C-alpha positions in Angstrom: -121.5 47.4 -20.2 -119.2 44.1 -21.0 -119.2 41.0 -19.0 -116.8 41.1 -15.8 -114.0 38.4 -15.6 -115.7 35.6 -13.9 -114.3 33.9 -10.5 -111.9 30.8 -10.7 -114.4 27.6 -11.2 -113.1 24.7 -8.7 -112.1 22.4 -11.5 -108.7 20.4 -11.0 -105.9 22.9 -12.4 -104.7 19.5 -14.3 -108.3 18.9 -15.7 -108.4 22.3 -17.2 -104.7 22.2 -18.1 -106.0 18.6 -20.0 -109.3 20.3 -21.9 -106.8 23.3 -22.9 -104.4 20.5 -24.4 -107.6 18.8 -26.3 -108.3 21.8 -27.6 -104.9 22.8 -29.0 -104.8 21.0 -32.2 -108.4 22.2 -33.4 -107.3 25.6 -32.7 -104.1 25.0 -34.9 -106.2 23.9 -37.8 -109.1 26.2 -37.6 -106.9 29.5 -36.8 -107.4 31.8 -39.6 -110.7 29.5 -41.5 -114.1 30.9 -41.8 -116.8 29.3 -39.4 -120.7 29.9 -40.8 -123.1 29.0 -38.1 -126.4 29.4 -38.7 -128.5 30.7 -34.7 -132.0 29.7 -34.1 -133.6 27.3 -32.2 -133.6 26.8 -28.3 -130.2 28.5 -28.7 -132.0 32.3 -29.8 -134.6 32.1 -27.0 -132.8 30.4 -23.4 -131.2 33.2 -21.2 -128.2 30.6 -20.5 -128.2 29.4 -23.9 -128.2 33.1 -25.4 -125.0 33.6 -22.6 -123.6 30.3 -24.3 -123.9 30.8 -27.6 -122.5 34.8 -27.5 -119.4 33.3 -25.6 -119.0 30.8 -27.5 -118.6 33.2 -30.7 -116.6 35.3 -29.0 -114.2 32.2 -27.7 -114.0 31.4 -31.5 -112.2 35.0 -33.2 -110.3 35.1 -30.1 -108.3 32.3 -30.8 -107.9 33.2 -34.4 -110.9 31.6 -36.1 -113.4 33.9 -38.4 -116.9 33.0 -37.5 -119.9 34.4 -39.3 -123.2 34.2 -37.8 -126.8 33.3 -39.5 -129.3 33.6 -37.6 -133.3 33.0 -38.2 -136.3 34.4 -35.9 -140.0 32.9 -37.4 -141.1 32.4 -33.6 -140.3 36.2 -33.3 -141.7 36.8 -36.7 -144.8 35.1 -35.8 -145.5 36.9 -32.4 -145.1 40.0 -33.9 -147.9 39.5 -36.8 -150.1 38.1 -34.2 -149.4 41.0 -31.9 -150.5 43.2 -35.1 -153.5 41.1 -35.8 -152.2 40.1 -39.1 -153.1 36.2 -39.7 -149.8 34.0 -40.8 -150.2 31.5 -43.4 -147.6 28.3 -44.2 -147.2 26.3 -47.8 -144.9 23.6 -47.6 -143.8 25.0 -44.0 -142.9 28.8 -46.0 -144.5 31.9 -44.8 -146.4 33.3 -47.4 -145.0 37.0 -47.1 -146.5 39.6 -49.0 -145.4 43.0 -48.6 -146.9 43.9 -45.7 -145.7 40.9 -44.0 -142.3 41.1 -45.4 -142.4 44.9 -43.7 -142.9 42.5 -40.2 -140.2 40.6 -41.6 -137.4 43.0 -41.8 -139.2 45.3 -38.8 -138.3 41.1 -36.3 -135.4 39.9 -38.1 -133.0 42.9 -39.9 -134.1 45.0 -36.2 -135.3 43.1 -32.8 -133.5 39.9 -33.3 -130.1 40.6 -35.4 -129.3 43.9 -32.6 -130.4 41.5 -29.9 -127.8 38.8 -30.8 -125.0 41.7 -31.4 -125.4 43.4 -28.8 -125.3 40.0 -26.5 -121.6 39.4 -28.6 -120.3 42.8 -28.0 -121.3 42.1 -24.4 -119.8 39.0 -24.0 -116.2 41.1 -25.1 -116.6 40.4 -28.9 -117.1 43.2 -32.0 -120.0 42.3 -34.0 -121.8 43.9 -36.5 -125.3 43.2 -37.7 -126.3 43.3 -41.1 -129.3 41.9 -43.9 -128.8 40.4 -47.4 -129.4 44.5 -48.6 -126.3 45.8 -47.0 -124.1 46.5 -49.6 -126.5 44.5 -52.1 -124.4 41.2 -51.1 -127.8 38.5 -50.9 -129.4 38.8 -54.4 -132.9 37.0 -54.6 -135.4 36.2 -57.1 -139.0 35.0 -55.6 -139.2 31.6 -55.2 -141.8 29.7 -57.5 -143.3 26.6 -56.3 -146.4 24.8 -57.4 -149.6 23.2 -56.1 -150.0 19.0 -56.9 -151.8 20.1 -59.7 -148.8 22.0 -61.4 -150.1 25.3 -60.9 -148.0 28.2 -59.6 -148.4 29.3 -56.4 -147.4 32.5 -54.7 -145.5 33.2 -51.9 -145.6 36.2 -51.9 -141.8 38.1 -51.2 -140.4 34.4 -50.2 -137.1 34.2 -52.1 -134.4 31.9 -53.5 -130.8 33.1 -53.4 -129.0 33.7 -57.3 -125.7 35.2 -56.0 -123.5 36.0 -52.7 -121.2 38.8 -52.7 -119.0 38.1 -50.0 -116.6 41.8 -50.4 -118.8 43.1 -47.4 -118.1 40.2 -45.2 -114.8 39.6 -45.7 -113.4 42.9 -45.4 -115.6 42.7 -41.7 -113.5 39.4 -40.8 -110.6 41.0 -41.5 -110.5 43.7 -39.4 -111.6 41.5 -36.6 -115.3 42.3 -36.5 -117.8 39.1 -36.5 -120.4 40.1 -39.0 -124.3 39.0 -37.8 -126.5 38.6 -41.0 -129.8 38.7 -40.8 -131.3 36.5 -44.0 -133.2 39.1 -45.9 -132.2 39.6 -49.5 -133.4 41.8 -52.7 -133.5 42.0 -56.5 -132.1 44.2 -59.0 -135.0 46.5 -58.5 -134.8 46.7 -54.7 -137.5 44.2 -53.5 -136.6 42.4 -50.3 -137.1 38.6 -50.2 -137.6 36.8 -46.8 -135.0 33.7 -47.1 -135.3 30.1 -45.0 -132.0 31.0 -42.3 -130.4 27.6 -43.2 -129.9 27.7 -46.9 -128.2 31.8 -46.3 -125.9 29.7 -43.8 -125.3 26.9 -46.6 -124.9 29.4 -49.5 -122.9 32.0 -47.2 -120.5 29.3 -46.6 -120.2 28.4 -50.4 -119.3 31.8 -50.8 -117.2 32.3 -48.3 -115.2 28.7 -49.3 -115.7 28.3 -45.1 -114.0 25.4 -43.4 -117.1 24.2 -41.8 -121.1 25.2 -41.8 -122.4 24.4 -38.6 -126.2 24.4 -38.1 -128.1 24.8 -34.6 -130.8 22.5 -34.3 -133.3 21.3 -31.6 -132.1 18.1 -32.0 -129.1 15.7 -30.7 -128.3 15.2 -34.7 -129.1 12.2 -37.0 -129.7 9.6 -34.8 -129.4 5.3 -36.2 -132.2 3.0 -35.5 -130.7 2.5 -31.8 -131.1 6.4 -31.2 -127.0 6.7 -31.3 -126.2 9.5 -33.3 -124.1 9.2 -36.1 -121.3 11.6 -37.3 -118.3 11.7 -39.4 -120.7 11.1 -42.6 -119.7 11.0 -46.5 -122.1 12.4 -48.9 -123.0 9.0 -50.0 -123.5 8.0 -46.3 -126.1 10.8 -45.8 -127.4 10.1 -49.4 -128.2 6.5 -48.5 -129.7 7.0 -45.8 -132.1 9.5 -47.1 -133.0 7.0 -49.8 -133.2 3.8 -47.0 -135.7 6.4 -45.3 -133.2 6.5 -41.9 -133.5 10.4 -42.9 -136.9 11.7 -43.6 -139.5 14.7 -42.1 -138.4 17.8 -40.9 -134.9 16.7 -40.8 -134.2 16.2 -44.4 -134.2 20.3 -45.2 -131.6 20.9 -42.8 -129.5 17.6 -44.3 -129.9 18.5 -48.1 -128.8 22.1 -47.0 -125.9 20.9 -45.6 -125.0 18.5 -48.3 -125.2 21.3 -50.9 -122.7 23.1 -48.8 -120.2 20.1 -49.4 -120.8 19.2 -52.9 -120.0 23.4 -53.3 -116.7 23.7 -51.8 -117.3 23.9 -47.3 -114.9 21.6 -46.3 -117.5 20.1 -43.8 -121.0 20.9 -42.4 -122.6 19.6 -39.1 -126.2 19.5 -37.9 -125.4 20.5 -33.9 -127.8 20.2 -30.7 -127.7 23.6 -29.6 -129.9 22.8 -26.7 -126.4 22.1 -24.7 -124.4 25.0 -23.6 -121.5 25.7 -25.5 -122.0 23.7 -28.1 -120.7 25.1 -30.8 -117.0 24.6 -28.7 -118.0 21.5 -28.3 -118.3 20.5 -31.4 -115.0 22.6 -33.0 -113.2 22.3 -30.1 -113.3 18.6 -28.7 -113.0 15.2 -29.7 -116.3 14.1 -28.7 -118.4 16.8 -31.1 -121.8 17.8 -30.3 -123.3 16.4 -33.4 -123.4 14.8 -36.8 -120.7 16.1 -38.8 -121.0 15.7 -42.7 -118.0 15.8 -45.3 -114.8 14.0 -46.8 -113.3 15.1 -43.7 -113.8 12.3 -40.2 -114.9 14.2 -37.6 -113.1 16.4 -35.7 -110.0 15.5 -37.6 
């Protein structure tokens, strides 16, 4: 069942008009453009944020943008593994994924999580279709190779690195007014499945689609300076300098490197968005203020 049309809010009509006028240049700029959104964290588990995200994606599609959603689901995988009495082991932040664990990963990501997101977007009035990287073999992968401190190889099982992204199916769906929702599962030439980091998948999908923007929803406000203020409008050189001087460190580094690779790979801009804020995606793309840290050659929200 579709959401009913909500009752009118008590906002002053003149204020509503001002908001629409502010959004107009951005709607015009991004019309027909592809926006890849990595969805995860609090935005995926808080009911209010889940609803606002779904409405954001539908609104983006309605005004002429082409959103493509790539989602994570690590916590959900962990819960199911625990329920099944299966132990989770992590090496350098990556879940060691043997064959039995991979079956659970596919069940949770490709089934439970993916279909829940599709359902929410459809309830909000959109036309979403769920996919994994195995559909049409669109995400080609190989086993990820890492070594320990002694240089010996570490077996992560079915944890994958992307070798190629095929965009035919995604482009066909967006061209037919559908919203693709992609689970980060890849496949190799022998048909083996691989669990792949969702940020990495989103970045590589954005590159392959030559997307206008990559949006990574996180549980932080963005990159903060020494005074705790969100930095935005950063160039690739700016970000590399912040990495070198230690301003960017720890858990934020993988997301930043993903964003940098996307921009260097041809995506116009990438933005770290605070997914804890209702309607964060709309705030970022359709307002002057934005809602996170934007990285790219172009100034923020211009």
